[in-house]
C-alpha positions, 0 to 999 in steps of 0.5 A: 120606685115599685122595684125599691118597694119590692126589694124592701118587702122581700128583704123584710121577709127574708129577716123575718123568716130567719128570725121565726126560724131561730125561735122556733128551734129554741122553743123546741129545745133546740138552743144551741142551733136557735142561737147559732141562727141568731148569730147568723142573722146578726152577722147577715142583718145588722141594721134590722128591725129585728137586730134588737130582739135577736140580741136580747134572745141571745143574751138570755141564752147565754145567761145561765138559768137558775136551779129552781128548788122543789117546791117542798124542799126549802119550805120543809127546811124552815118547817113551814106546811104547805099553806105557809103556816 
């Protein structure tokens, strides 16, 4: 049984490293590379405990990011001052 435990630990470490690598790329702004690694992760490790996290991250990467208006643009149109009065 010791061999099974070692195999399981080695597999868990591979999965953790793969997820870490993908997220490091995403955080560094390399979202296409990170997304590709997440897809590969899901292909390689579909039953991983990290699979749900990978799926959620991919969904967020693929959803459009709403544009933020300049802080004073909308307030100026409404006649509001920065303090809301």
